[in-house]
C-alpha positions in Angstrom: -80.6 70.1 121.9 -77.6 67.8 122.7 -76.0 67.9 126.1 -72.7 69.1 124.7 -74.4 72.0 122.9 -76.3 72.8 126.0 -73.2 72.8 128.1 -71.5 75.2 125.8 -74.6 77.4 125.9 -74.9 77.3 129.6 -71.3 77.9 130.5 -70.0 80.0 127.6 -69.4 83.8 127.9 -72.0 86.3 126.7 -74.2 89.1 127.7 -76.7 86.9 129.5 -75.8 86.1 133.1 -74.5 82.6 133.6 -77.0 82.0 136.4 -80.0 82.7 134.1 -78.6 80.8 131.2 -77.9 77.9 133.5 -81.4 77.9 134.9 -83.0 78.1 131.5 -80.6 75.6 130.2 -81.4 73.0 132.8 -85.1 73.1 132.1 -84.5 73.2 128.3 -82.5 70.0 128.6 -85.2 68.4 130.7 -87.8 69.3 128.1 -85.7 68.1 125.1 -85.0 64.8 126.8 -88.6 64.1 127.3 -88.4 64.5 131.1 -91.0 66.7 132.7 -90.4 68.9 135.7 -92.1 67.4 138.8 -95.5 69.0 139.3 -96.2 70.3 142.8 -99.5 71.6 144.2 -99.0 74.1 147.1 -101.8 74.6 149.6 -101.9 78.4 149.2 -104.8 80.9 149.6 -106.1 82.7 146.6 -104.6 86.0 147.7 -102.6 87.2 150.6 -104.0 89.1 153.5 -107.5 87.4 153.8 -106.9 86.6 157.4 -106.0 90.2 158.4 -109.2 92.0 157.7 -107.8 94.0 154.6 -105.9 92.7 151.7 -102.4 93.9 150.9 -101.9 95.7 147.6 -102.2 93.3 144.7 -100.6 94.1 141.3 -102.4 93.3 138.1 -101.3 90.1 136.4 -98.0 90.6 134.7 -97.5 94.1 136.0 -95.4 93.4 139.2 -91.6 93.6 139.0 -88.9 92.8 141.6 -86.6 95.6 142.6 -83.3 93.9 143.2 -81.9 97.0 144.9 -84.9 97.2 147.3 -82.8 98.8 150.1 -82.7 102.1 148.1 -86.5 102.5 148.8 -85.6 103.4 152.4 -84.0 106.6 151.1 -80.8 106.4 153.2 -77.7 106.9 151.1 -75.5 105.6 153.8 -77.5 102.4 154.1 -77.3 101.8 150.3 -73.5 102.3 150.3 -73.0 99.9 153.2 -75.3 97.2 151.6 -73.4 97.4 148.3 -70.1 97.1 150.2 -71.4 94.1 152.1 -72.5 92.4 149.0 -69.0 92.8 147.5 -66.9 91.8 150.6 -69.0 89.5 152.8 -67.2 86.2 153.3 -70.2 84.0 153.2 -71.1 85.3 149.8 -67.7 84.5 148.5 -68.1 81.0 149.8 -71.5 80.7 148.1 -70.1 82.0 144.8 -67.4 79.3 144.9 -70.0 76.7 145.5 -71.6 77.8 142.3 -68.3 77.5 140.4 -67.9 74.0 141.8 -71.4 73.0 140.8 -70.9 74.3 137.3 -67.5 72.5 137.0 -69.3 69.2 138.2 -72.0 69.8 135.5 -69.2 70.1 132.8 -67.6 67.0 134.2 -70.7 64.9 134.1 -71.6 66.2 130.6 -68.1 65.2 129.4 -68.9 61.5 130.1 -71.2 61.5 127.0 -68.4 62.4 124.6 -65.9 60.0 123.2 -62.5 59.7 124.9 -59.4 59.9 122.7 -55.8 59.3 124.0 -52.5 59.6 122.2 -49.7 57.4 123.4 -46.0 57.4 122.4 -44.2 54.2 123.5 -40.4 54.1 123.1 -38.5 51.1 124.5 -35.4 49.0 124.3 -35.3 45.3 124.9 -32.5 42.6 125.3 -33.2 39.0 124.4 -31.0 35.9 124.8 -30.9 33.2 122.0 -29.5 29.6 122.7 -27.7 27.8 119.8 -29.0 24.4 121.0 -32.5 25.5 120.7 -32.0 26.9 117.2 -30.3 23.9 115.6 -33.3 21.7 116.1 -35.5 24.1 114.2 -32.8 25.4 111.8 -30.2 22.8 110.9 -27.9 25.4 109.4 -25.1 26.5 111.8 -25.1 30.2 112.8 -21.6 31.8 112.7 -20.3 32.8 116.0 -22.5 30.3 117.9 -21.0 27.5 119.8 -23.4 24.4 120.4 -25.2 25.1 123.6 -24.0 28.6 123.8 -26.1 31.8 124.5 -26.1 35.0 122.5 -27.8 38.3 123.4 -29.7 40.6 121.0 -30.5 44.3 122.0 -33.0 46.2 120.0 -35.0 49.6 120.2 -38.7 49.9 119.3 -41.0 52.9 118.8 -44.8 52.9 119.0 -47.4 55.7 118.3 -51.1 55.0 119.0 -54.4 56.7 119.3 -56.9 55.0 121.6 -60.7 55.7 121.4 -63.4 54.8 123.9 -67.0 55.8 123.7 -70.0 54.7 125.8 -72.9 55.1 123.4 -75.7 56.7 125.5 -78.5 54.6 123.9 -80.9 55.0 126.8 -80.0 58.6 127.8 -78.6 57.5 131.1 -75.7 59.8 130.9 -78.0 62.5 129.6 -80.1 62.2 132.8 -77.0 62.5 135.0 -75.9 65.6 133.0 -79.4 67.1 133.4 -79.3 66.4 137.1 -76.0 68.2 137.4 -77.2 71.2 135.5 -80.2 71.4 137.8 -77.9 71.2 140.8 -75.8 74.0 139.3 -78.9 76.1 138.8 -79.9 75.3 142.5 -76.5 76.6 143.6 -77.0 79.8 141.7 -80.4 80.2 143.3 -78.7 79.6 146.7 -76.3 82.5 145.8 -79.2 84.7 145.0 -80.8 83.8 148.3 -77.6 84.4 150.3 -77.2 87.9 148.7 -80.8 88.7 149.7 -80.2 87.4 153.2 -77.0 89.3 153.6 -78.6 92.5 152.3 -81.5 92.0 154.8 -79.1 91.4 157.7 -77.2 94.5 156.9 -80.3 96.7 156.7 -81.7 95.3 160.0 -78.4 95.6 161.8 -78.0 99.1 160.4 -81.5 100.1 161.8 -80.3 98.6 165.2 -77.2 100.8 165.2 -79.2 103.9 164.4 -81.8 103.1 167.1 -79.1 102.4 169.6 -77.5 105.8 168.8 -80.8 107.5 169.4 -81.3 105.4 172.7 -77.8 106.6 173.8 -78.8 110.3 173.0 -82.1 109.9 174.8 -80.3 108.4 177.9 -77.8 111.2 177.8 -80.6 113.9 177.6 -82.4 112.1 180.5 -79.4 111.9 182.6 -78.8 115.7 182.2 -82.4 116.3 183.1 -82.3 114.0 186.1 -79.0 115.7 187.3 -80.6 119.1 187.1 -83.6 117.8 189.1 -81.2 116.3 191.7 -79.4 119.6 192.1 -82.8 121.4 192.6 -83.8 118.8 195.2 -80.5 119.1 197.1 -80.9 122.9 197.0 -84.4 122.6 198.5 -83.1 120.2 201.1 -80.4 122.7 202.2 -83.1 125.3 202.5 -85.0 122.9 204.6 -87.9 122.6 202.1 -87.3 119.1 200.9 -86.9 115.9 202.9 -83.8 113.7 203.0 -85.9 110.9 201.3 -86.4 113.1 198.3 -82.6 113.7 198.0 -82.0 109.9 198.1 -84.8 109.3 195.4 -83.3 112.0 193.1 -79.8 110.5 193.5 -81.1 107.0 192.8 -82.8 108.2 189.7 -79.6 109.7 188.4 -77.6 106.4 189.1 -80.4 104.4 187.4 -80.2 106.4 184.2 -76.4 106.2 184.3 -76.7 102.4 184.3 -79.2 102.5 181.5 -76.9 104.7 179.5 -74.0 102.3 180.0 -76.2 99.4 178.8 -77.3 101.4 175.7 -73.7 102.1 174.9 -72.8 98.5 175.2 -75.6 97.6 172.9 -74.4 100.2 170.4 -70.8 98.9 170.5 -72.0 95.2 169.8 -74.2 96.2 166.8 -71.4 98.3 165.4 -69.0 95.2 165.4 -71.7 92.9 164.1 -72.2 95.3 161.2 -68.5 95.5 160.4 -68.2 91.7 160.4 -71.1 91.5 157.8 -69.3 94.1 155.8 -66.1 92.0 155.8 -64.3 94.7 157.8 -62.3 94.3 161.0 -64.7 94.6 164.0 -63.3 97.8 165.4 -66.7 99.2 166.6 -66.3 102.5 164.6 -69.0 102.1 161.9 -70.8 105.3 161.2 -74.6 105.6 160.9 -77.2 108.2 160.2 -78.5 110.4 163.1 -82.2 109.2 162.7 -84.1 106.2 161.5 -85.3 106.5 157.9 -88.9 106.8 156.8 -90.9 103.6 156.0 -90.8 102.8 152.3 -94.0 102.1 150.4 -95.6 98.8 151.3 -94.6 96.3 148.5 -97.3 94.6 146.5 -97.5 90.9 147.5 -99.2 89.6 144.5 -100.7 86.1 144.7 -98.9 83.1 146.3 -98.2 81.5 142.9 -96.0 84.5 142.0 -94.0 83.9 145.1 -92.7 80.5 143.8 -90.8 82.2 141.0 -89.4 85.0 143.1 -88.1 83.4 146.2 -84.5 82.0 145.6 -84.9 79.3 148.2 -88.1 78.0 146.5 -86.3 78.0 143.1 -83.4 76.1 144.7 -85.6 73.5 146.3 -87.4 73.0 142.9 -84.2 72.6 141.0 -83.0 70.0 143.5 -86.3 68.1 143.1 -85.7 68.1 139.3 -82.2 66.9 139.9 -83.5 64.1 142.1 -86.0 63.2 139.3 -83.2 63.0 136.7 -81.0 60.8 139.0 -84.0 58.4 139.4 -84.3 58.3 135.6 -80.6 57.5 135.3 -81.0 54.8 138.0 -83.6 53.1 136.0 -81.6 53.3 132.8 -78.7 51.7 134.6 -80.6 48.4 134.5 -80.5 48.4 130.7 -77.5 47.1 128.6 -74.6 49.4 128.0 -72.9 49.7 124.6 -69.3 50.8 124.3 -66.9 51.3 121.3 -63.2 50.7 121.8 -60.7 51.4 119.0 -57.1 52.0 118.4 -54.7 53.0 115.5 -51.0 53.5 115.3 -47.6 52.4 114.1 -44.8 50.4 115.6 -41.3 50.3 114.3 -37.7 49.9 115.2 -36.8 53.3 113.6 -38.2 56.6 114.9 -38.4 57.9 111.3 -40.9 55.1 110.3 -43.6 56.1 112.9 -45.5 58.0 110.2 -45.0 55.5 107.5 -48.2 53.8 106.6 -46.6 50.5 105.9 -46.1 50.0 109.7 -49.7 51.0 110.7 -52.0 48.9 112.8 -55.5 49.3 113.9 -58.2 47.7 115.8 -62.0 48.3 116.5 -64.3 46.5 118.9 -67.8 46.9 120.3 -69.2 45.6 123.5 -72.7 45.2 124.8 -72.9 44.7 128.7 -76.2 43.6 130.4 -76.2 43.5 134.1 -77.4 40.1 135.2 -76.5 39.6 138.9 -75.2 42.4 141.1 -76.5 41.4 144.5 -79.2 43.9 144.2 -76.9 46.8 144.1 -78.5 48.5 141.1 -82.0 48.2 142.4 -80.9 49.4 145.9 -79.3 52.3 144.2 -82.6 53.1 142.3 -84.7 52.8 145.5 -82.1 55.1 147.2 -82.6 57.7 144.6 -86.3 57.3 144.6 -86.3 58.1 148.3 -84.2 61.1 147.7 -86.8 62.3 145.2 -89.6 62.0 147.8 -87.4 63.8 150.2 -86.7 66.6 147.8 -90.4 67.0 147.0 -91.3 67.2 150.7 -88.6 69.7 151.2 -90.0 71.9 148.4 -93.4 71.7 150.0 -92.2 72.6 153.4 -90.1 75.5 152.0 -93.2 76.7 150.2 -95.4 76.6 153.3 -92.7 78.5 155.3 -92.5 81.1 152.6 -96.3 81.6 152.6 -96.2 81.8 156.4 -93.5 84.5 156.3 -95.5 86.7 154.0 -98.7 86.2 156.0 -96.9 86.8 159.3 -95.2 89.9 157.8 -98.6 91.3 156.7 -100.0 90.7 160.2 -97.0 92.3 161.9 -97.3 95.4 159.7 -100.8 96.0 161.0 -100.0 95.4 164.6 -96.8 97.4 164.6 -98.7 100.4 163.1 -101.2 100.2 165.9 -98.5 99.9 168.6 -96.4 102.7 167.2 -99.4 105.0 167.0 -100.3 104.3 170.6 -96.7 104.8 171.7 -96.6 108.1 169.9 -99.6 109.2 171.9 -98.2 107.9 175.1 -94.8 109.7 174.6 -96.6 113.1 173.8 -98.8 112.7 176.9 -95.9 111.6 179.2 -93.7 114.5 178.2 -96.5 116.9 179.0 -97.2 115.1 182.3 -93.5 115.2 183.2 -93.4 119.1 182.5 -96.5 119.6 184.6 -95.3 117.5 187.5 -92.0 119.3 187.7 -93.7 122.7 187.6 -96.1 121.9 190.3 -93.3 120.4 192.4 -91.4 123.7 192.2 -94.5 125.4 193.3 -94.9 122.9 196.3 -98.2 121.6 195.1 -97.2 117.9 194.6 -94.6 115.7 196.2 -91.5 114.5 194.6 -92.9 110.9 194.1 -95.2 112.2 191.4 -92.2 113.8 189.6 -90.3 110.5 189.8 -93.2 108.6 188.4 -93.8 111.0 185.6 -90.1 111.0 184.7 -89.8 107.3 184.6 -93.0 107.0 182.4 -91.8 109.7 180.0 -88.4 108.0 179.6 -90.0 104.5 179.0 -92.4 105.9 176.5 -89.7 107.7 174.5 -87.4 104.6 174.5 -90.2 102.2 173.6 -91.2 104.5 170.7 -87.7 104.4 169.3 -87.7 100.6 169.5 -91.1 100.4 167.9 -90.0 102.6 164.9 -87.0 100.3 164.4 -89.2 97.3 164.6 -91.3 98.7 161.9 -88.4 99.1 159.6 -87.3 95.6 160.4 -90.7 94.2 159.8 -91.0 96.0 156.5 -87.5 94.5 155.6 -88.7 91.0 156.6 -91.7 91.3 154.4 -89.5 92.4 151.5 -87.3 89.4 152.1 -90.2 87.1 152.4 -91.4 88.3 148.9 -88.0 87.6 147.3 -87.3 91.4 146.9 -89.2 94.6 146.7 -92.3 94.0 144.5 -93.8 97.2 143.0 -96.0 98.1 140.1 -94.3 98.3 136.7 -93.2 101.9 136.0 -95.3 103.6 133.4 -93.8 103.4 129.9 -92.1 106.6 128.9 -93.7 108.5 126.0 -91.6 109.6 123.1 -90.5 113.1 123.0 -92.0 115.4 120.4 -95.3 116.9 119.5 -98.7 115.1 119.7 
């Protein structure tokens, strides 16, 4: 497939998305031109989860699919609406989309260098020329009427020219083709960067949303706790007035109320900051008025991780790094071809006449055609230095790909480990919260009966509040960890839905 046909296929309009056509087109061109995609070997384990005692769910070969709208798995309609709004209005995504447009335009620009250049020129002009009699009599001994010997006479005349100029560098060694393939790979990398930016923004929106919901719950918990501590303080003061409680207990009760008031103010500040952060991600003015659900959503099903080799095709950053390695490889091929001779064709055809009406008359036509072969002989090492520079860039691109792959594998492995540890922590905090609430209830009852001192009540109240607050934070961390795992996998990966059976009788 020629580069011009590939460019039309890659950038034309159709039902297939431009990003996918561009990605496929880049590799199609590489295959057609005889250049192979750089082969990488990633040091990956056979399956994920080996180091965590139990393996994560593994789909059968060819059965996993990526849910691009993975946030819907959390079952929160408000979250889904906000993520969609953010993907439409986020400023960083608009910038990434413009980068894709620029990369595609650059690919078209580089591809145009392989085509002939044809220019049309219209050249009207008027000249004045002086003629001396003394100079003419030597060549023409016949006197010219109106001329005095040694005199000067002027002639003014108009000329018109029409020309078509052709220039074409014949790409004998496919140097320009390699540069075009490099530009197509860069454009595909930019499309992958856009996919990665969309995935990242959706993840940020989801995690900030979970933070907003948790902050709302922390504020509600602090408000309930403050009301409870205020009632306890009133009871202690009443006991003090009856002479049953000591002044120290009154001071301690008032201190507890002031402490919870400070915690409530801090939670409200956290909530306000998260709301404004969410609005910035949505492309809204940060007024701090974003709404959120009353409670955290339930954890969605654990996505199927698959094997590490499958991650290479799903992660946008890995695809982008591989495309850039391909682009560097093509630039190196072009740098090698720059050492070979270049062959150009130059031609022109047109007419020239003193009358405008004669421009299309074949009797006045002129034409020329020339070919040139240019072999670099001495350039001060510039071409070879350029080749070495591009070769170093290829090595850097391969190293970047490997580092990105290792980081991707580490994110998945860390996410799986965090899932297990957060499950254990949350279960323990749930037990602690249940027991601390019961301990607080018992301590307050025994204090009213005069069986224990107020110090035990204070201790049980602090423990109960801390356990409740930590449990809310742990549940939010679970949701964030599940989101991070989904992002590390390049999206929600689940089993293929069962094929629907045709309606009708058996």
